[in-house]
C-alpha positions in Angstrom: 202.4 131.9 105.2 202.8 129.4 101.7 199.5 128.3 100.7 198.9 124.0 101.1 197.3 123.2 98.0 197.7 119.7 96.3 195.3 120.5 93.4 195.3 122.4 90.1 192.5 123.4 88.1 192.9 124.5 84.1 190.2 127.7 84.2 187.8 126.9 81.1 187.3 130.7 79.6 188.7 129.7 76.5 186.4 127.0 75.9 183.8 129.8 77.0 184.4 132.2 74.9 185.1 130.1 72.0 181.5 129.3 72.4 180.6 132.9 72.2 178.2 134.0 69.5 174.6 134.2 68.4 172.2 132.9 71.7 170.3 131.0 69.3 173.1 128.7 68.4 175.8 128.9 71.4 174.0 130.1 74.6 172.8 127.0 75.8 176.3 125.4 75.2 177.1 128.2 77.2 175.1 127.6 79.9 176.1 124.1 80.7 179.8 125.0 80.3 179.3 127.2 83.1 177.1 124.9 85.3 179.9 122.7 84.8 182.2 125.2 85.6 180.2 125.6 89.0 179.8 122.5 89.6 183.5 121.6 89.8 184.3 124.7 92.4 181.4 123.8 94.5 181.9 119.9 95.0 185.8 120.1 95.4 185.5 123.7 97.9 182.4 122.2 99.5 184.1 118.3 99.6 187.1 120.2 101.2 189.7 119.6 98.9 191.6 123.0 98.7 192.5 124.3 94.5 193.9 126.8 92.5 193.2 128.1 89.1 195.2 127.6 86.8 195.5 130.2 83.7 196.6 129.1 80.4 197.6 132.2 79.2 200.4 132.5 82.0 201.3 128.8 82.2 204.0 129.2 80.0 205.8 132.0 82.2 204.8 130.1 85.4 205.9 126.7 84.3 209.0 125.4 85.8 208.8 121.6 85.1 206.9 118.4 86.5 209.2 116.0 88.2 207.8 115.9 91.6 204.6 117.7 90.9 203.8 119.9 88.4 205.0 123.1 89.4 203.4 126.2 88.1 205.1 129.8 89.9 205.7 129.1 93.8 203.1 126.5 93.9 203.4 122.1 93.3 200.8 120.6 92.4 200.1 116.7 92.7 197.4 116.2 90.6 195.4 118.5 87.6 191.7 119.1 86.4 190.8 119.7 83.0 187.1 120.4 83.2 184.9 120.2 80.6 186.9 121.9 78.6 186.2 122.3 75.1 189.6 123.3 73.8 193.5 123.9 75.2 196.5 126.1 74.2 199.3 123.8 72.5 201.8 125.5 75.2 199.1 123.9 77.9 198.8 120.4 75.9 202.1 120.0 75.8 203.2 120.7 79.7 200.0 118.0 80.6 201.8 115.6 78.5 205.3 116.3 80.5 202.9 116.1 83.7 201.6 112.8 82.9 205.0 111.7 81.6 206.1 112.3 84.9 203.3 110.1 86.5 201.2 113.3 87.5 197.5 112.4 88.0 195.7 114.2 85.2 191.9 114.2 85.4 189.3 115.1 83.0 186.0 116.3 83.5 183.7 115.7 80.8 184.4 114.5 76.8 188.3 115.1 75.5 188.6 118.4 74.1 188.4 118.7 70.5 190.1 121.8 69.4 193.8 122.8 70.3 194.7 126.7 69.6 190.8 127.1 68.8 191.3 124.8 65.5 189.8 121.5 65.1 192.7 118.7 66.2 192.5 115.6 67.7 195.9 115.8 69.8 194.3 115.7 72.7 192.5 112.4 72.3 196.4 110.1 73.2 196.5 111.9 76.6 193.0 111.7 77.4 192.7 107.9 76.9 195.5 107.3 79.6 194.4 109.7 82.0 191.5 109.5 84.8 188.2 110.2 82.8 185.1 111.1 85.1 181.7 112.7 85.3 180.7 115.7 87.0 179.2 114.8 90.4 181.0 114.9 93.7 181.3 111.4 94.3 183.8 110.9 91.5 185.8 114.4 91.5 186.1 113.8 95.7 187.3 110.2 94.8 189.4 111.2 92.0 191.4 113.5 94.7 190.9 111.3 97.5 194.8 110.7 97.6 195.8 114.2 97.1 193.5 115.5 100.1 195.5 117.2 103.2 192.3 118.0 105.1 189.3 116.2 105.6 186.0 117.2 107.5 183.4 115.0 108.1 180.3 114.7 110.1 181.3 112.2 112.9 178.4 109.6 111.0 181.2 109.6 108.6 179.3 112.0 105.9 180.2 115.3 104.2 179.4 118.2 105.7 178.8 120.5 102.6 178.9 123.6 103.8 182.8 124.2 105.6 185.5 125.5 103.7 188.9 125.6 104.6 192.2 127.3 103.7 195.5 126.2 104.9 199.0 127.7 105.3 202.4 126.6 106.0 204.4 129.4 108.3 207.9 128.3 109.1 207.3 125.3 111.1 203.7 125.4 111.9 200.7 125.2 109.8 197.8 127.4 109.7 194.4 125.9 109.3 190.8 128.6 108.7 187.7 126.6 108.6 185.0 128.3 108.1 181.0 128.4 106.5 180.8 128.7 103.5 177.0 128.4 102.4 173.6 127.9 103.6 172.7 124.2 103.9 169.9 122.5 102.3 167.9 120.7 105.5 166.2 118.6 102.5 169.0 117.4 101.3 171.4 117.2 103.3 170.0 116.9 106.9 169.6 118.9 109.6 173.4 119.3 110.6 173.9 121.0 107.5 170.9 123.2 107.7 171.1 126.9 108.3 168.1 128.0 106.3 166.1 129.4 109.9 168.6 131.3 112.0 166.5 129.9 114.6 168.1 126.1 114.1 171.3 125.9 115.8 172.3 121.9 116.1 175.4 121.3 117.1 177.8 119.7 114.0 179.8 117.1 115.7 182.9 117.0 113.1 185.4 114.9 112.5 188.8 117.0 111.1 192.0 114.9 109.4 194.7 116.9 108.8 197.4 114.7 106.8 200.3 114.7 109.0 201.0 114.9 112.7 201.0 117.9 114.5 199.2 119.5 118.1 196.2 121.6 117.2 196.0 124.8 119.3 192.9 127.4 118.7 193.2 130.4 118.5 189.9 132.1 119.1 189.6 135.3 116.9 186.4 136.3 119.1 188.3 136.6 122.4 192.2 136.5 121.7 192.6 133.3 123.9 194.4 130.3 123.0 193.6 126.9 123.8 194.6 122.9 123.4 191.8 120.6 121.9 191.5 117.0 122.2 193.2 114.8 118.9 194.7 111.8 118.0 197.2 110.5 115.2 195.6 108.1 112.9 197.4 105.9 109.9 199.3 109.9 109.1 196.2 111.8 110.0 196.1 113.9 113.0 192.1 113.7 113.7 190.9 116.4 115.8 187.0 116.3 117.3 185.6 119.7 116.7 181.7 120.9 117.1 180.3 123.7 115.1 177.4 125.7 115.4 175.9 128.0 112.7 177.7 131.2 113.0 181.3 129.2 114.2 184.4 129.6 112.3 187.9 128.0 113.4 191.4 128.9 113.3 194.0 126.2 114.4 198.3 126.6 114.6 199.2 122.9 113.8 202.6 122.4 115.7 204.7 119.2 115.0 205.1 117.1 118.1 205.6 113.4 119.3 202.6 112.9 121.4 200.2 110.5 119.7 197.1 111.5 121.6 195.7 114.6 123.8 192.5 114.5 125.3 191.2 117.9 126.7 189.0 118.3 130.0 185.5 119.0 129.4 182.9 120.3 131.4 180.6 117.6 132.6 177.3 118.8 131.8 174.9 119.9 134.7 171.4 118.9 135.6 169.1 121.2 135.3 167.3 121.6 138.4 164.6 124.6 137.9 163.6 126.4 134.8 161.9 129.7 134.6 160.6 131.1 131.3 160.0 134.9 131.3 156.8 135.9 128.6 156.7 139.4 129.2 159.2 142.4 130.5 159.3 145.8 131.4 161.3 148.2 128.9 163.2 151.3 128.0 164.0 152.9 124.6 167.9 154.0 124.4 166.3 156.9 121.9 162.7 158.5 121.4 160.7 156.4 119.5 159.7 157.2 115.5 157.0 157.8 113.3 157.8 158.0 109.9 157.0 160.8 107.5 157.0 159.1 104.2 153.4 159.8 102.5 151.6 163.5 101.8 149.4 165.5 100.2 152.0 167.8 98.2 151.7 170.5 95.6 154.3 171.7 93.5 155.2 175.7 93.8 152.0 176.6 95.6 149.4 174.7 92.9 146.5 173.0 94.5 147.1 170.1 97.2 147.8 166.2 94.8 146.1 163.5 96.6 148.8 161.6 99.0 151.7 159.9 97.6 155.2 158.3 98.5 158.2 161.4 99.3 160.5 159.8 96.7 158.0 159.2 94.3 156.5 163.0 94.4 160.5 164.2 93.9 160.6 162.4 90.4 156.6 163.6 89.8 158.0 167.1 90.4 161.2 166.9 88.5 159.3 165.2 85.5 157.0 168.3 85.3 159.8 170.5 85.7 161.9 168.7 83.3 165.1 168.4 86.1 166.6 164.9 85.7 165.0 162.1 87.9 166.6 160.8 90.9 167.3 157.0 90.3 169.9 154.7 91.5 172.0 155.4 88.2 172.0 159.6 88.5 174.9 161.7 89.1 175.8 162.8 92.4 175.4 166.0 93.6 178.6 167.3 94.3 179.2 167.0 90.3 176.2 168.8 89.7 176.8 172.7 89.5 175.4 174.4 92.8 172.1 177.1 91.4 169.5 178.8 93.0 166.0 176.5 93.7 163.2 178.0 91.5 160.9 175.6 92.6 159.3 174.3 95.8 157.4 171.5 97.1 154.9 171.5 100.2 154.3 168.5 102.1 151.0 167.6 104.2 151.0 165.3 106.6 147.8 163.6 108.3 149.6 162.5 111.7 146.9 160.5 114.0 147.3 160.2 118.0 145.0 158.6 120.3 147.2 160.5 122.9 148.1 163.7 123.7 152.1 164.0 123.6 155.0 166.4 125.1 158.4 167.0 123.7 157.8 165.8 120.2 161.0 166.6 118.0 161.0 166.8 113.9 163.8 165.2 112.3 164.7 166.8 108.9 167.0 167.3 106.6 168.3 171.2 106.0 166.0 172.6 107.9 167.5 176.0 107.3 166.2 175.9 103.4 162.6 174.9 104.3 159.6 176.4 106.2 156.9 174.9 108.6 154.1 175.2 110.5 152.2 172.6 112.9 148.6 172.8 113.4 148.2 176.0 111.8 151.5 177.2 114.3 154.4 178.4 112.5 158.0 177.1 113.3 161.5 178.5 113.6 163.0 175.2 112.7 165.9 176.4 115.2 167.8 172.5 115.2 168.2 171.5 119.0 170.4 168.0 117.8 170.5 165.6 115.4 168.8 162.2 114.4 171.4 159.3 113.9 173.1 161.8 110.7 174.3 164.7 111.8 173.2 166.1 108.8 169.5 165.3 110.0 168.4 167.7 112.7 165.9 167.9 114.7 163.7 170.9 115.8 161.0 171.2 118.5 157.3 171.2 117.8 154.6 172.1 120.2 152.4 169.5 121.9 150.8 166.9 119.7 147.0 166.7 120.5 144.7 163.5 120.5 142.7 163.5 117.0 144.3 164.3 113.7 147.4 166.8 113.5 148.6 168.7 110.5 152.4 169.1 109.6 153.1 171.3 106.4 156.4 171.5 105.5 157.9 173.8 102.5 161.0 172.5 100.7 163.2 173.7 97.7 163.8 171.2 94.5 166.5 171.6 91.8 168.7 169.2 90.6 170.6 169.1 93.8 167.9 169.8 95.8 166.0 166.7 96.6 163.0 166.0 99.1 163.2 163.3 101.6 161.4 161.4 104.6 161.1 163.0 107.4 160.5 161.9 111.3 158.7 162.4 114.2 160.6 161.7 117.4 159.2 161.1 121.2 158.0 159.1 123.9 154.9 157.4 122.1 154.4 154.0 120.6 153.0 153.7 117.1 150.6 151.4 115.8 150.5 150.3 111.8 148.0 148.8 110.1 148.5 148.3 106.4 149.5 152.0 105.3 148.0 153.4 107.9 149.8 154.4 111.3 148.2 156.1 114.4 150.3 157.3 117.5 149.8 155.9 120.4 150.2 156.6 124.3 153.4 154.1 124.8 153.2 150.8 127.1 155.1 149.8 130.5 155.4 146.4 129.4 155.6 144.0 126.3 156.4 140.5 125.1 159.2 139.1 123.4 158.5 139.1 119.8 159.3 141.4 117.2 159.2 145.0 117.8 157.4 146.5 115.2 154.4 144.6 117.1 154.7 146.3 120.2 154.6 150.3 119.3 158.2 150.4 117.6 157.7 149.4 113.7 160.1 152.2 112.9 162.8 152.4 115.6 166.2 151.5 114.9 167.7 152.0 118.4 168.9 149.6 121.0 166.1 148.4 123.9 166.7 147.0 127.4 164.1 144.2 128.7 164.1 144.1 132.3 162.2 141.4 134.1 162.2 139.9 137.6 162.7 136.8 139.0 163.2 134.2 141.7 165.2 131.2 141.9 164.9 128.4 144.5 168.2 126.8 143.3 171.6 128.3 143.7 174.8 127.8 141.1 175.4 128.2 137.6 172.4 129.9 135.3 172.2 129.3 131.8 170.6 132.4 130.5 168.9 131.8 126.7 168.2 134.1 124.4 166.5 132.1 121.7 165.3 133.3 117.8 166.3 137.1 118.5 166.6 139.2 115.5 169.3 141.9 115.9 173.3 142.4 116.1 173.7 141.0 119.7 172.2 140.9 123.0 174.4 141.9 126.4 173.0 140.5 129.6 173.0 142.0 132.9 172.2 140.0 136.2 171.7 142.5 139.1 173.4 145.1 137.0 176.8 143.2 136.8 177.2 142.6 132.9 177.7 138.7 132.8 178.8 138.9 128.7 177.3 138.9 124.9 174.7 136.7 123.5 175.5 137.0 119.5 176.0 133.6 118.2 174.3 130.1 118.4 173.6 128.8 121.0 172.8 132.2 122.3 173.2 131.6 125.8 175.7 133.0 128.4 176.4 131.5 131.7 175.9 133.4 134.9 177.9 131.6 137.3 177.8 131.1 140.9 173.5 132.7 141.3 172.5 132.7 144.4 168.7 131.5 145.4 166.3 134.5 145.5 164.6 137.4 144.3 167.1 138.6 141.3 167.0 141.1 138.3 167.7 140.2 134.6 168.4 143.2 131.5 168.6 142.3 128.2 170.0 145.2 126.0 168.9 144.2 122.2 171.2 146.1 120.0 169.0 148.1 117.2 170.2 148.8 113.9 168.5 151.3 111.3 166.9 149.1 109.0 163.5 149.9 110.0 164.1 153.7 110.0 165.6 154.0 107.2 166.0 150.8 104.3 163.0 150.0 101.7 160.1 149.9 104.1 157.4 149.9 101.2 155.6 146.7 99.4 155.2 148.4 95.9 156.1 147.5 92.5 159.4 148.6 90.3 157.7 152.3 89.3 
């Protein structure tokens, strides 16, 4: 479709460049210009006035006349904003004069441009004096373009929504309107309806969407693929659409011309809550073995004496520095552009693993085990892969029984420009307790509460987790399952083994239809992510 945009903004890049010089004399001016540029952009977008930036360099070739609006390329604008420009091109000035002469709405924000083509020139003053002149604030900017507005989105109390933006396109005999959240809100400034700083705050935002023209709106649900009609009414040449947003929502509307002036979509009557059940603890199962991170160890370079514990990625750079090998940094060359060489050096890492339980069937997850040697509690390991952990490059190998007390794992790995040393992992049916930098393996538990799993024996676990609990209801009817304040990609709910749906977005609930009185089993599957297994986990300085 064709964008429906009625406001153009002269891009002030040339005014910025004309002030590009020594910081001592020009930095403050550039910062002021940039602040105004950002402010104008935000006030228009979040005031739900869509606009296009216009390039002065391209304008002479794109200009198509100023009768019935200024034509730029395939677009026609009813208003042009000049946002704090210091200089204008003479070609731009001539076009703006023609636009103004044809009763076009020309708006200057800030002072009159003092330069033309980069030279001091008062030629803009006459045009400036007969144009609309406003300050750089939302009230004046939105007021100046109100008569050019095609879409308005406000809270039902009349206040601006401040965080919703839109895009509208004309497509044959209909229009498409897409609305989405464009920024996090600021509760102190804008009020609770516009605050999304806290993921657990999900107040419904009741809005009124006003679209210039008379249309029948149809919601195209981009998640389910379903279509449905919504309530609307005609009001003074606009279509008014009541709509409720939550913090994760977006909205796609097809707007079809219609002569029907009003439609009231059937709404479900809110049902009274006959019974509330709060579940405090649940049995659980992990979809994968738990994870113990091997990230800190004593180390020895080329068979030397062991040195005090250090973090592995730092050990890598320490050893590289001693061997005059380029360090591992974010801007280092990728391994495949470095010539292959036979490693002439090695690093031996010694891990002390404390455990409060005997654990069988523990796996070691390690990259390139074929290049390494290892022993566990004095027993040499074969390092024969039996599987992989999250990535097929990270192989898993079997370890002997993990004993109560201190267990020693020693791994020797090659080191070269293309050969790094990496974190390793122990995998198994155990829990992990952390206290600052200390990690201890513990016996697994059968129940946990609802909270951060890092506090329930899984500080490095990245797989999915299933909570299972029994509950009994005395009442029959629809049951609303509400998972408040969860952290994870999504939750899938099962009642008595039946999948009843996904919980991913505010208001974080799913409905189990026609639940019979009696005992039932609820399972909540929290899908995992790999942040606590692979991301930056250390509270450290910038070294």
